[in-house]
All heavy atoms as an XYZ file, in Angstrom:
1008
protein
N     107.130     79.981     86.172
C     106.873     80.827     87.305
C     107.162     80.049     88.580
O     106.820     78.878     88.687
C     105.405     81.269     87.280
C     105.042     82.204     88.387
S     103.385     82.861     88.206
C     102.474     81.689     89.180
N     107.789     80.686     89.520
C     108.073     80.060     90.814
C     106.793     79.969     91.643
O     105.818     80.665     91.378
C     109.132     80.851     91.546
N     106.814     79.138     92.650
C     105.608     78.917     93.448
C     105.774     79.365     94.897
O     105.020     78.954     95.764
C     105.198     77.447     93.404
C     106.291     76.512     93.860
C     106.425     76.179     95.197
C     107.189     75.975     92.949
C     107.432     75.334     95.626
C     108.196     75.128     93.360
C     108.304     74.812     94.696
O     109.297     73.982     95.113
N     106.758     80.206     95.182
C     106.927     80.718     96.539
C     105.773     81.654     96.878
O     105.274     82.378     96.021
C     108.247     81.474     96.668
C     109.446     80.569     96.423
O     109.313     79.362     96.672
O     110.482     81.080     95.986
N     105.358     81.681     98.149
C     104.198     82.508     98.528
C     104.363     83.983     98.209
O     103.419     84.634     97.762
C     104.084     82.297    100.039
C     104.815     81.051    100.332
C     105.857     80.906     99.283
N     105.565     84.521     98.413
C     105.733     85.944     98.148
C     105.656     86.235     96.655
O     105.135     87.280     96.243
C     107.030     86.479     98.770
C     108.287     86.266     97.974
C     108.896     84.894     98.142
O     108.278     83.984     98.656
N     110.115     84.733     97.706
N     106.143     85.335     95.830
C     106.060     85.550     94.393
C     104.629     85.374     93.884
O     104.157     86.149     93.052
C     107.000     84.591     93.659
C     108.487     84.829     93.918
C     109.316     83.738     93.267
C     108.903     86.190     93.422
N     103.928     84.377     94.409
C     102.536     84.184     93.994
C     101.660     85.367     94.410
O     100.822     85.825     93.626
C     101.981     82.894     94.593
C     102.533     81.596     94.002
C     101.960     80.394     94.744
C     102.218     81.504     92.533
N     101.857     85.864     95.632
C     101.062     87.025     96.045
C     101.428     88.255     95.217
O     100.561     89.068     94.905
C     101.233     87.294     97.536
O     102.548     87.699     97.839
N     102.692     88.378     94.841
C     103.101     89.487     93.978
C     102.500     89.384     92.584
O     102.038     90.381     92.022
N     102.492     88.172     92.020
C     101.866     87.983     90.707
C     100.369     88.259     90.767
O      99.804     88.866     89.857
C     102.109     86.567     90.178
C     103.452     86.373     89.560
C     104.321     85.433     90.060
C     103.859     87.141     88.471
C     105.571     85.254     89.500
C     105.100     86.967     87.901
C     105.960     86.021     88.421
N      99.719     87.811     91.849
C      98.290     88.074     91.990
C      98.024     89.570     92.117
O      97.087     90.101     91.520
C      97.718     87.320     93.195
C      96.237     87.486     93.359
C      95.360     86.950     92.429
C      95.724     88.191     94.425
C      93.987     87.106     92.557
C      94.356     88.362     94.571
C      93.487     87.821     93.634
N      98.863     90.260     92.893
C      98.718     91.699     93.045
C      98.903     92.410     91.696
O      98.143     93.310     91.337
C      99.719     92.210     94.080
C      99.631     93.685     94.338
C      98.456     94.274     94.786
C     100.730     94.504     94.139
C      98.379     95.622     95.025
C     100.660     95.864     94.388
C      99.481     96.417     94.829
O      99.402     97.757     95.050
N      99.905     91.981     90.945
C     100.115     92.582     89.617
C      98.942     92.270     88.684
O      98.537     93.114     87.882
C     101.424     92.079     88.999
C     102.659     92.599     89.710
S     102.742     94.399     89.808
C     102.797     94.844     88.101
N      98.380     91.066     88.802
C      97.198     90.722     88.017
C      96.054     91.687     88.319
O      95.367     92.167     87.417
C      96.778     89.275     88.305
C      95.425     88.916     87.781
C      95.228     88.697     86.426
C      94.346     88.800     88.638
C      93.971     88.372     85.930
C      93.095     88.476     88.166
C      92.903     88.261     86.807
N      95.842     91.976     89.615
C      94.787     92.915     89.990
C      95.071     94.320     89.444
O      94.164     95.001     88.956
C      94.633     92.961     91.505
C      94.101     91.701     92.176
C      94.085     91.872     93.696
C      92.727     91.342     91.660
N      96.333     94.743     89.515
C      96.676     96.070     88.983
C      96.474     96.142     87.471
O      95.954     97.134     86.947
C      98.117     96.417     89.340
C      98.390     96.729     90.801
C      99.884     96.958     91.016
C      97.604     97.944     91.254
N      96.889     95.106     86.764
C      96.702     95.091     85.307
C      95.220     95.018     84.945
O      94.795     95.591     83.941
C      97.473     93.943     84.659
C      98.954     94.167     84.623
C      99.828     93.156     84.971
C      99.491     95.395     84.261
C     101.192     93.357     84.950
C     100.854     95.610     84.230
C     101.709     94.583     84.579
N      94.448     94.305     85.751
C      93.000     94.277     85.514
C      92.416     95.667     85.680
O      91.596     96.108     84.873
C      92.317     93.292     86.485
O      92.889     91.997     86.308
C      90.829     93.236     86.241
N      92.857     96.383     86.693
C      92.392     97.757     86.909
C      92.761     98.637     85.721
O      91.952     99.431     85.243
C      92.974     98.323     88.189
C      92.538     99.759     88.476
C      93.130    100.227     89.778
C      92.925    101.658     90.119
N      91.813    102.358     89.686
N      93.989     98.480     85.223
C      94.416     99.288     84.067
C      93.605     98.952     82.823
O      93.318     99.828     82.006
C      95.904     99.068     83.781
C      96.799     99.742     84.796
S      98.546     99.728     84.362
C      98.898     97.982     84.266
N      93.236     97.693     82.671
C      92.477     97.308     81.480
C      91.038     97.801     81.530
O      90.356     97.815     80.509
C      92.508     95.792     81.297
O      91.738     95.164     82.296
N      90.590     98.197     82.710
C      89.225     98.688     82.864
C      89.159    100.218     82.918
O      88.220    100.788     83.457
C      88.595     98.083     84.116
C      88.439     96.568     84.092
C      88.019     96.053     85.455
C      87.441     96.162     83.034
N      90.159    100.874     82.369
C      90.176    102.332     82.348
C      88.943    102.852     81.617
O      88.471    102.255     80.658
C      91.456    102.823     81.643
O      92.577    102.253     82.312
C      91.574    104.336     81.687
N      88.426    103.966     82.081
C      87.232    104.623     81.534
C      85.956    103.812     81.778
O      85.007    103.901     81.025
C      87.384    104.948     80.043
C      88.581    105.794     79.762
C      89.634    105.308     78.989
C      88.684    107.077     80.276
C      90.742    106.090     78.742
C      89.789    107.857     80.032
C      90.816    107.362     79.270
O      91.917    108.129     79.019
N      85.978    102.989     82.812
C      84.758    102.295     83.225
C      84.482    102.640     84.689
O      85.328    103.204     85.378
C      84.903    100.766     83.094
O      85.900    100.321     84.007
C      85.264    100.359     81.677
N      83.293    102.301     85.152
C      82.952    102.554     86.551
C      83.782    101.706     87.506
O      84.070    102.121     88.625
C      81.469    102.271     86.795
C      80.585    103.350     86.251
C      79.160    103.106     86.662
N      78.316    103.517     85.547
C      77.156    103.006     85.260
N      76.658    102.053     86.004
N      76.471    103.439     84.237
N      84.134    100.523     87.088
C      84.913     99.634     87.951
C      86.277    100.255     88.254
O      86.791    100.133     89.364
C      85.083     98.250     87.287
C      85.971     97.346     88.109
C      83.735     97.605     87.056
N      86.857    100.947     87.293
C      88.184    101.539     87.460
C      88.207    102.557     88.601
O      89.212    102.683     89.300
C      88.621    102.207     86.155
C      89.989    102.803     86.216
N      91.129    102.044     86.116
C      90.396    104.080     86.364
C      92.182    102.833     86.208
N      91.767    104.073     86.357
N      87.126    103.268     88.806
C      87.088    104.310     89.833
C      86.264    103.912     91.055
O      86.024    104.747     91.922
C      86.558    105.641     89.246
C      87.514    106.190     88.219
C      85.171    105.460     88.662
N      85.846    102.660     91.143
C      85.086    102.191     92.298
C      85.986    102.201     93.537
O      87.070    101.603     93.534
C      84.561    100.779     92.039
C      83.675    100.265     93.154
O      83.241    101.081     93.997
O      83.421     99.048     93.184
N      85.564    102.881     94.586
C      86.393    103.033     95.784
C      86.694    101.700     96.456
O      87.787    101.500     96.992
C      85.723    103.984     96.771
C      85.700    105.451     96.341
C      84.943    106.284     97.358
C      87.101    105.977     96.156
N      85.750    100.775     96.437
C      86.007     99.463     97.049
C      87.126     98.731     96.320
O      87.975     98.092     96.946
C      84.737     98.629     97.061
C      83.661     99.212     97.967
C      82.380     98.500     97.776
N      81.954     98.722     96.388
C      80.846     98.274     95.847
N      80.032     97.557     96.568
N      80.535     98.540     94.616
N      87.141     98.830     95.010
C      88.176     98.196     94.196
C      89.536     98.844     94.481
O      90.539     98.161     94.650
C      87.800     98.334     92.734
C      88.785     97.838     91.742
C      89.488     98.597     90.868
C      89.176     96.484     91.493
N      90.290     97.803     90.094
C      90.116     96.507     90.462
C      88.820     95.268     92.046
C      90.712     95.354     89.974
C      89.412     94.119     91.563
C      90.336     94.173     90.534
N      89.567    100.157     94.545
C      90.812    100.878     94.802
C      91.351    100.528     96.188
O      92.550    100.274     96.364
C      90.600    102.398     94.655
C      90.280    102.726     93.201
C      91.808    103.181     95.149
C      89.801    104.154     92.986
N      90.473    100.475     97.182
C      90.900    100.154     98.541
C      91.393     98.709     98.626
O      92.365     98.415     99.328
C      89.765    100.434     99.539
C      89.543    101.945     99.620
C      90.058     99.856    100.907
C      88.299    102.349    100.338
N      90.767     97.813     97.902
C      91.241     96.431     97.862
C      92.660     96.372     97.313
O      93.530     95.700     97.876
C      90.307     95.558     97.001
O      88.998     95.586     97.569
C      90.808     94.138     96.913
N      92.908     97.094     96.240
C      94.248     97.103     95.657
C      95.262     97.742     96.599
O      96.380     97.241     96.758
C      94.246     97.850     94.322
C      93.538     97.150     93.176
C      93.519     98.037     91.949
C      94.208     95.840     92.868
N      94.892     98.847     97.195
C      95.823     99.540     98.086
C      96.096     98.727     99.352
O      97.179     98.819     99.924
C      95.265    100.914     98.468
C      95.138    101.875     97.314
C      96.469    102.336     96.755
O      97.474    102.277     97.484
O      96.506    102.747     95.585
N      95.149     97.938     99.787
C      95.310     97.156    101.011
C      95.992     95.818    100.769
O      96.624     95.271    101.676
C      93.957     96.931    101.674
O      93.367     98.157    102.000
N      95.875     95.266     99.571
C      96.465     93.952     99.298
C      97.983     94.003     99.388
O      98.629     92.985     99.657
C      96.038     93.438     97.919
C      96.438     92.009     97.685
C      95.676     90.980     98.205
C      97.586     91.693     96.981
C      96.046     89.658     98.020
C      97.963     90.385     96.787
C      97.198     89.356     97.311
N      98.558     95.164     99.196
C     100.009     95.282     99.284
C     100.500     94.910    100.685
O     101.613     94.415    100.840
C     100.479     96.689     98.844
C     100.121     97.730     99.867
C     101.951     96.696     98.560
N      99.671     95.080    101.708
C     100.054     94.676    103.071
C     100.221     93.166    103.151
O     101.174     92.669    103.761
C      99.008     95.154    104.073
N      99.307     92.443    102.551
C      99.385     90.981    102.553
C     100.646     90.529    101.828
O     101.392     89.668    102.303
C      98.118     90.375    101.922
C      96.895     90.738    102.758
C      98.248     88.865    101.759
C      95.578     90.459    102.095
N     100.891     91.121    100.675
C     102.084     90.772     99.898
C     103.359     91.098    100.687
O     104.297     90.297    100.717
C     102.062     91.516     98.565
C     103.327     91.382     97.780
N     103.794     90.178     97.334
C     104.222     92.319     97.372
C     104.933     90.369     96.674
N     105.202     91.661     96.698
N     103.395     92.245    101.341
C     104.594     92.636    102.099
C     104.865     91.675    103.242
O     106.029     91.338    103.519
C     104.424     94.059    102.617
N     103.822     91.219    103.911
C     104.010     90.267    105.010
C     104.547     88.942    104.471
O     105.458     88.352    105.053
C     102.699     90.064    105.792
C     102.791     88.886    106.740
C     102.346     91.334    106.551
N     104.013     88.474    103.361
C     104.533     87.241    102.749
C     106.016     87.377    102.425
O     106.818     86.481    102.700
C     103.773     86.894    101.467
C     102.485     86.155    101.695
C     101.341     86.521    101.010
C     102.413     85.087    102.560
C     100.156     85.849    101.198
C     101.230     84.404    102.764
C     100.095     84.789    102.077
N     106.400     88.485    101.826
C     107.799     88.689    101.451
C     108.682     88.733    102.691
O     109.733     88.088    102.739
C     107.956     89.982    100.618
C     109.422     90.325    100.418
C     107.262     89.841     99.288
N     108.263     89.480    103.710
C     109.083     89.613    104.919
C     109.238     88.278    105.644
O     110.340     87.927    106.080
C     108.472     90.658    105.840
N     108.155     87.528    105.780
C     108.224     86.238    106.474
C     109.063     85.244    105.681
O     109.913     84.532    106.241
C     106.805     85.683    106.745
C     106.857     84.242    107.214
C     106.091     86.549    107.764
N     108.870     85.180    104.369
C     109.635     84.237    103.545
C     111.125     84.567    103.602
O     111.950     83.664    103.749
C     109.129     84.277    102.102
C     109.775     83.243    101.229
C     109.273     81.957    101.170
C     110.887     83.551    100.461
C     109.871     80.995    100.372
C     111.490     82.601     99.661
C     110.982     81.321     99.620
N     111.478     85.841    103.475
C     112.887     86.214    103.521
C     113.500     85.920    104.879
O     114.674     85.569    104.970
C     113.074     87.691    103.166
C     112.913     87.920    101.685
O     113.029     87.004    100.877
N     112.625     89.151    101.310
N     112.723     86.042    105.935
C     113.225     85.708    107.263
C     113.451     84.215    107.395
O     114.483     83.777    107.912
C     112.243     86.194    108.328
C     112.672     85.783    109.719
O     112.479     84.634    110.115
N     113.271     86.700    110.441
N     112.508     83.415    106.933
C     112.585     81.965    107.110
C     113.687     81.327    106.267
O     114.374     80.428    106.730
C     111.239     81.314    106.765
C     110.137     81.690    107.713
C     110.379     81.162    109.107
O     110.875     80.059    109.292
N     110.054     81.968    110.096
N     113.841     81.780    105.029
C     114.728     81.075    104.108
C     116.045     81.776    103.840
O     116.994     81.152    103.379
C     113.997     80.808    102.795
C     112.850     79.863    102.961
C     111.557     80.330    103.055
C     113.068     78.503    103.079
C     110.491     79.468    103.232
C     112.017     77.622    103.258
C     110.729     78.107    103.337
N     116.121     83.070    104.119
C     117.359     83.784    103.845
C     117.959     84.416    105.095
O     118.984     85.077    105.033
C     117.138     84.861    102.775
C     116.686     84.285    101.468
C     115.435     84.590    100.970
C     117.492     83.426    100.748
C     115.009     84.058     99.767
C     117.076     82.885     99.557
C     115.834     83.198     99.055
N     117.308     84.254    106.236
C     117.843     84.736    107.489
C     117.853     86.249    107.637
O     118.590     86.778    108.463
N     117.046     86.940    106.857
C     116.997     88.390    107.009
C     116.246     88.759    108.287
O     115.677     87.906    108.955
C     116.336     89.043    105.788
O     114.992     88.640    105.696
N     116.253     90.027    108.619
C     115.610     90.484    109.848
C     114.110     90.179    109.820
O     113.492     90.155    108.759
C     115.828     91.982    110.026
N     113.554     89.950    110.994
C     112.120     89.672    111.120
C     111.363     90.997    111.145
O     111.137     91.578    112.202
C     111.867     88.878    112.402
C     110.478     88.279    112.430
O     109.833     88.225    111.361
O     110.028     87.864    113.501
N     110.996     91.491    109.950
C     110.406     92.829    109.861
C     108.957     92.815    109.399
O     108.426     93.858    109.034
C     111.245     93.728    108.931
C     111.396     93.101    107.555
C     112.599     94.027    109.545
C     112.098     93.991    106.551
N     108.294     91.662    109.466
C     106.888     91.646    109.044
C     106.027     92.571    109.902
O     105.086     93.172    109.365
C     106.325     90.221    109.031
C     106.072     89.638    110.376
C     106.893     88.835    111.089
C     104.912     89.824    111.184
N     106.321     88.514    112.286
C     105.106     89.111    112.381
C     103.725     90.534    111.022
C     104.166     89.079    113.397
C     102.784     90.510    112.046
C     103.010     89.785    113.209
N     106.296     92.740    111.221
C     105.448     93.659    111.990
C     105.524     95.093    111.470
O     104.523     95.806    111.442
C     105.993     93.569    113.414
C     106.674     92.260    113.482
C     107.232     92.038    112.119
N     106.709     95.509    111.037
C     106.859     96.861    110.521
C     106.032     97.046    109.251
O     105.298     98.035    109.105
C     108.329     97.146    110.222
C     108.580     98.519    109.627
S     110.276     98.781    109.148
C     110.450     97.677    107.761
N     106.125     96.090    108.333
C     105.379     96.210    107.086
C     103.880     96.155    107.331
O     103.119     96.977    106.828
C     105.772     95.106    106.102
C     107.056     95.374    105.394
C     108.173     94.606    105.662
C     107.152     96.386    104.465
C     109.363     94.854    105.009
C     108.336     96.644    103.808
C     109.447     95.866    104.088
N     103.440     95.162    108.115
C     102.006     95.008    108.323
C     101.409     96.188    109.070
O     100.364     96.714    108.685
C     101.685     93.706    109.064
C     100.213     93.468    109.172
C      99.492     93.046    108.077
C      99.548     93.710    110.355
C      98.125     92.852    108.158
C      98.178     93.516    110.451
C      97.473     93.086    109.346
N     102.070     96.623    110.148
C     101.506     97.743    110.909
C     101.540     99.032    110.100
O     100.632     99.863    110.219
C     102.235     97.911    112.241
O     103.601     98.212    112.032
N     102.531     99.210    109.252
C     102.590    100.408    108.411
C     101.481    100.446    107.376
O     100.802    101.470    107.211
N     101.277     99.347    106.681
C     100.211     99.320    105.683
C      98.834     99.305    106.332
O      97.877     99.855    105.783
C     100.379     98.135    104.739
C     101.509     98.319    103.762
C     102.577     97.451    103.752
C     101.503     99.364    102.862
C     103.622     97.611    102.855
C     102.532     99.546    101.961
C     103.605     98.661    101.959
N      98.724     98.682    107.497
C      97.447     98.728    108.223
C      97.154    100.149    108.685
O      95.999    100.581    108.682
C      97.476     97.775    109.418
N      98.193    100.894    109.053
C      98.021    102.297    109.409
C      97.409    103.076    108.245
O      96.501    103.887    108.435
C      99.373    102.914    109.800
C      99.303    104.382    110.097
C      99.037    104.814    111.377
C      99.507    105.324    109.101
C      98.972    106.168    111.663
C      99.438    106.670    109.369
C      99.169    107.106    110.660
N      97.908    102.806    107.047
C      97.377    103.497    105.864
C      95.895    103.190    105.688
O      95.107    104.071    105.351
C      98.151    103.091    104.604
C      99.576    103.571    104.598
S      99.707    105.359    104.630
C      98.944    105.778    103.099
N      95.500    101.940    105.921
C      94.086    101.601    105.799
C      93.255    102.271    106.882
O      92.233    102.894    106.603
C      93.866    100.082    105.860
C      92.413     99.721    105.849
C      91.717     99.703    104.669
C      91.736     99.436    107.024
C      90.359     99.400    104.642
C      90.390     99.129    107.021
C      89.702     99.112    105.820
N      93.703    102.157    108.131
C      92.905    102.635    109.266
C      92.744    104.151    109.238
O      91.664    104.667    109.526
C      93.529    102.170    110.600
C      92.877    102.850    111.784
C      93.416    100.670    110.725
N      93.780    104.871    108.853
C      93.715    106.320    108.954
C      93.482    107.048    107.629
O      93.351    108.268    107.628
C      94.972    106.851    109.640
C      95.029    106.439    111.079
C      95.860    105.415    111.485
C      94.215    107.042    112.011
C      95.897    105.021    112.808
C      94.235    106.647    113.339
C      95.081    105.635    113.733
N      93.408    106.318    106.513
C      93.084    106.992    105.249
C      92.033    106.237    104.437
O      90.972    106.758    104.180
C      94.344    107.201    104.388
O      94.941    105.944    104.120
C      95.334    108.119    105.059
N      92.334    105.000    104.039
C      91.455    104.283    103.112
C      90.086    103.993    103.701
O      89.082    104.007    102.996
C      92.076    102.962    102.666
C      93.472    103.051    102.115
C      94.381    102.036    102.309
C      93.887    104.163    101.390
C      95.655    102.102    101.808
C      95.168    104.230    100.896
C      96.045    103.200    101.105
O      97.312    103.277    100.613
N      90.024    103.702    104.980
C      88.767    103.317    105.615
C      87.702    104.401    105.454
O      86.522    104.113    105.333
C      89.013    103.024    107.094
C      87.775    102.707    107.880
S      88.093    102.228    109.574
C      88.785    103.700    110.277
N      88.111    105.654    105.418
C      87.152    106.750    105.356
C      86.506    106.895    103.981
O      85.487    107.549    103.846
C      87.821    108.057    105.794
C      88.181    107.985    107.250
C      89.455    107.608    107.651
C      87.235    108.232    108.228
C      89.775    107.500    108.988
C      87.536    108.130    109.569
C      88.810    107.762    109.934
O      89.119    107.646    111.264
N      87.066    106.276    102.976
C      86.451    106.298    101.652
C      85.273    105.328    101.558
O      84.464    105.430    100.640
C      87.481    105.956    100.582
N      85.179    104.405    102.495
C      84.109    103.399    102.451
C      82.787    103.890    103.027
O      81.788    103.196    102.941
C      84.551    102.136    103.201
C      85.713    101.374    102.595
C      86.127    100.224    103.502
C      85.355    100.865    101.219
N      82.771    105.049    103.639
C      81.559    105.620    104.234
C      80.935    104.653    105.239
O      79.749    104.352    105.186
C      80.548    106.017    103.157
C      81.129    106.918    102.130
N      81.558    108.194    102.413
C      81.377    106.734    100.816
C      82.034    108.753    101.314
N      81.945    107.893    100.336
N      81.765    104.182    106.162
C      81.297    103.287    107.206
C      80.636    104.087    108.319
O      80.821    105.299    108.425
C      82.476    102.503    107.779
C      83.257    101.639    106.804
C      84.506    101.104    107.478
C      82.397    100.511    106.289
N      79.895    103.392    109.161
C      79.300    104.037    110.325
C      80.410    104.448    111.287
O      81.471    103.824    111.345
C      78.336    103.089    111.037
C      77.123    102.752    110.219
C      76.236    101.797    110.981
C      75.038    101.411    110.134
N      74.177    100.449    110.810
N      80.144    105.485    112.060
C      81.134    105.994    113.010
C      81.551    104.913    113.998
O      82.722    104.788    114.341
C      80.565    107.211    113.753
C      81.549    107.888    114.665
C      82.676    108.567    113.917
O      82.560    108.879    112.736
N      83.783    108.769    114.596
N      80.607    104.104    114.441
C      80.907    103.033    115.394
C      81.885    102.024    114.785
O      82.813    101.564    115.452
C      79.610    102.355    115.821
C      79.788    101.238    116.808
C      78.423    100.729    117.281
N      78.523     99.495    117.996
C      78.848     99.394    119.280
N      79.115    100.473    119.963
N      78.902     98.227    119.868
N      81.691    101.688    113.524
C      82.586    100.748    112.855
C      83.987    101.327    112.741
O      84.979    100.620    112.949
C      82.027    100.399    111.461
O      80.691     99.923    111.598
C      82.890     99.363    110.778
N      84.085    102.606    112.415
C      85.400    103.250    112.326
C      86.118    103.217    113.667
O      87.325    102.952    113.730
C      85.243    104.696    111.856
C      84.779    104.831    110.437
C      84.565    106.290    110.104
C      83.877    106.442    108.763
N      83.564    107.843    108.458
N      85.382    103.458    114.733
C      85.979    103.434    116.068
C      86.442    102.027    116.424
O      87.535    101.836    116.968
C      84.992    103.986    117.107
C      84.799    105.487    116.886
C      85.452    103.694    118.530
C      83.693    106.095    117.711
N      85.639    101.028    116.097
C      86.009     99.638    116.388
C      87.264     99.238    115.623
O      88.177     98.620    116.177
C      84.831     98.683    116.083
C      83.720     98.901    117.108
C      85.286     97.237    116.055
C      82.433     98.174    116.781
N      87.337     99.596    114.343
C      88.513     99.260    113.532
C      89.749     99.964    114.071
O      90.826     99.366    114.197
C      88.267     99.607    112.048
C      89.548     99.504    111.245
C      87.197     98.706    111.460
N      89.615    101.233    114.426
C      90.750    101.982    114.971
C      91.202    101.398    116.308
O      92.404    101.233    116.545
C      90.387    103.474    115.137
O      89.950    103.988    113.873
C      91.563    104.274    115.632
N      90.258    101.067    117.168
C      90.604    100.458    118.458
C      91.268     99.099    118.272
O      92.220     98.766    118.988
C      89.370    100.318    119.342
C      88.879    101.655    119.871
O      89.628    102.658    119.769
O      87.734    101.713    120.375
N      90.782     98.314    117.329
C      91.389     97.010    117.060
C      92.821     97.180    116.561
O      93.724     96.425    116.956
C      90.558     96.238    116.043
N      93.039     98.170    115.719
C      94.396     98.430    115.218
C      95.324     98.839    116.359
O      96.447     98.343    116.466
C      94.360     99.516    114.140
C      95.733     99.958    113.703
C      96.535     99.123    112.943
C      96.235    101.197    114.050
C      97.802     99.511    112.548
C      97.489    101.599    113.661
C      98.270    100.758    112.914
O      99.531    101.155    112.528
N      94.855     99.742    117.218
C      95.686    100.182    118.342
C      95.954     99.041    119.317
O      97.077     98.906    119.829
C      95.027    101.360    119.044
C      94.940    102.642    118.202
C      94.156    103.709    118.939
C      96.313    103.138    117.805
N      94.961     98.184    119.555
C      95.165     97.016    120.421
C      96.185     96.061    119.802
O      97.033     95.493    120.505
C      93.841     96.303    120.663
N      96.118     95.889    118.484
C      97.095     95.041    117.796
C      98.501     95.609    117.956
O      99.457     94.863    118.204
C      96.726     94.912    116.319
C      97.768     94.211    115.503
C      97.938     92.849    115.607
C      98.582     94.918    114.635
C      98.904     92.191    114.858
C      99.548     94.283    113.889
C      99.716     92.915    114.007
N      98.643     96.922    117.818
C      99.961     97.542    117.992
C     100.486     97.345    119.408
O     101.676     97.056    119.598
C      99.898     99.033    117.674
C      99.801     99.420    116.211
C      99.767    100.925    116.075
C     100.933     98.836    115.402
N      99.619     97.494    120.378
C     100.035     97.286    121.758
C     100.460     95.841    121.968
O     101.511     95.566    122.549
C      98.902     97.688    122.726
C      98.729     99.209    122.709
C      99.168     97.175    124.142
C      97.493     99.700    123.413
N      99.677     94.907    121.454
C     100.018     93.486    121.574
C     101.346     93.186    120.871
O     102.149     92.390    121.345
C      98.907     92.630    120.987
C      99.264     91.185    120.919
C      99.212     90.266    121.932
C      99.748     90.474    119.773
N      99.625     89.040    121.484
C      99.959     89.135    120.162
C     100.017     90.837    118.462
C     100.437     88.176    119.285
C     100.492     89.875    117.592
C     100.691     88.563    118.009
N     101.571     93.848    119.749
C     102.740     93.555    118.931
C     104.017     94.151    119.503
O     105.051     93.491    119.536
C     102.506     94.081    117.507
C     103.506     93.715    116.441
C     103.527     92.211    116.247
C     103.141     94.407    115.145
N     103.966     95.386    119.967
C     105.190     96.085    120.325
C     105.463     96.214    121.814
O     106.606     96.370    122.207
C     105.191     97.478    119.687
C     105.401     97.428    118.199
C     104.390     97.793    117.323
C     106.604     96.993    117.666
C     104.585     97.740    115.954
C     106.803     96.931    116.304
C     105.784     97.315    115.450
O     105.988     97.256    114.103
N     104.472     96.172    122.660
C     104.713     96.346    124.087
C     105.452     95.160    124.715
O     106.357     95.366    125.502
C     103.391     96.639    124.842
C     102.856     98.001    124.428
C     103.577     96.573    126.348
C     103.739     99.168    124.760
N     105.133     93.912    124.414
C     105.838     92.806    125.090
C     107.338     92.755    124.808
O     108.083     92.263    125.631
C     105.161     91.553    124.551
C     103.819     92.004    124.122
C     104.018     93.410    123.623
N     107.807     93.276    123.702
C     109.224     93.171    123.361
C     110.124     93.821    124.414
O     111.064     93.185    124.878
C     109.492     93.762    121.981
C     110.938     93.669    121.513
C     111.352     92.208    121.408
C     111.105     94.358    120.184
N     109.873     95.061    124.833
C     110.751     95.617    125.878
C     110.694     94.822    127.183
O     111.696     94.705    127.882
C     110.213     97.028    126.085
C     109.503     97.361    124.825
C     108.959     96.056    124.328
N     109.534     94.260    127.505
C     109.430     93.474    128.728
C     110.269     92.205    128.629
O     110.880     91.787    129.599
C     107.974     93.156    129.023
C     107.170     94.361    129.395
S     105.486     93.897    129.723
C     104.773     95.494    129.992
N     110.318     91.602    127.457
C     111.148     90.415    127.250
C     112.611     90.797    127.373
O     113.406     90.075    127.983
C     110.852     89.779    125.874
C     111.876     88.717    125.541
C     109.453     89.198    125.860
N     112.990     91.931    126.830
C     114.383     92.368    126.931
C     114.779     92.636    128.377
O     115.890     92.310    128.796
C     114.600     93.621    126.085
C     114.492     93.413    124.570
C     114.631     94.746    123.852
C     115.524     92.431    124.084
N     113.877     93.229    129.144
C     114.168     93.484    130.554
C     114.351     92.165    131.299
O     115.289     92.003    132.080
C     113.046     94.338    131.193
C     113.196     94.378    132.710
C     113.072     95.731    130.617
N     113.482     91.189    131.059
C     113.602     89.887    131.706
C     114.907     89.198    131.300
O     115.570     88.581    132.119
C     112.408     89.012    131.358
C     111.117     89.458    132.011
C     109.929     88.634    131.551
O     110.148     87.616    130.868
O     108.793     89.007    131.867
N     115.289     89.325    130.029
C     116.528     88.719    129.562
C     117.721     89.354    130.250
O     118.649     88.663    130.667
C     116.651     88.876    128.028
O     115.498     88.319    127.424
C     117.888     88.173    127.517
N     117.700     90.662    130.405
C     118.803     91.349    131.067
C     118.884     90.950    132.536
O     119.974     90.831    133.090
C     118.642     92.858    130.927
C     118.871     93.337    129.510
C     118.517     94.798    129.335
O     117.970     95.437    130.223
N     118.838     95.321    128.162
N     117.745     90.739    133.177
C     117.773     90.325    134.583
C     118.401     88.949    134.750
O     119.141     88.707    135.687
C     116.344     90.328    135.148
C     115.694     91.696    135.369
C     114.266     91.518    135.840
C     116.486     92.505    136.376
N     118.107     88.040    133.804
C     118.678     86.700    133.886
C     120.176     86.727    133.568
O     120.942     85.929    134.074
C     117.957     85.733    132.957
C     116.585     85.370    133.429
C     115.478     85.664    132.677
C     116.415     84.735    134.649
C     114.211     85.338    133.111
C     115.141     84.404    135.100
C     114.041     84.701    134.331
N     120.609     87.662    132.732
C     122.023     87.763    132.395
C     122.849     88.292    133.558
O     124.033     88.037    133.644
C     122.218     88.668    131.170
S     121.585     87.928    129.661
N     122.231     89.051    134.442
C     122.950     89.607    135.574
C     123.311     88.554    136.617
O     124.225     88.739    137.400
C     122.127     90.730    136.229
C     121.912     91.985    135.373
C     120.998     92.945    136.098
C     123.240     92.646    135.039
N     122.558     87.452    136.641
C     122.810     86.419    137.663
C     124.066     85.668    137.435
O     124.827     85.507    136.735
C     121.645     85.424    137.696
C     120.388     86.097    138.230
O     120.526     87.101    138.939
O     119.307     85.588    137.901
């Protein structure tokens, strides 16, 4: 087995999925916390794959797309299965939106600054 981070996270994710399958017809198999953990871990794995492919193979830097997409799935669907307090849901949603603003808003500003320097 290779020891690259994306492969190790993928093997760990598959281990969790196979563990879930082996526990069919038990309470653990249908436990919402377990299901949400599995559904959310794919975000971690996707970020590892995107960053590794960018660093070693020169592919596009697309980890923000993967992470924000899978985080969207958690914030707007999976989180509600946990029966959290309304205040906690609002805090998580606000944190996600702040992260998106931090992640995507500075890029156009950098491009504008770059274009201004190119005009000189």
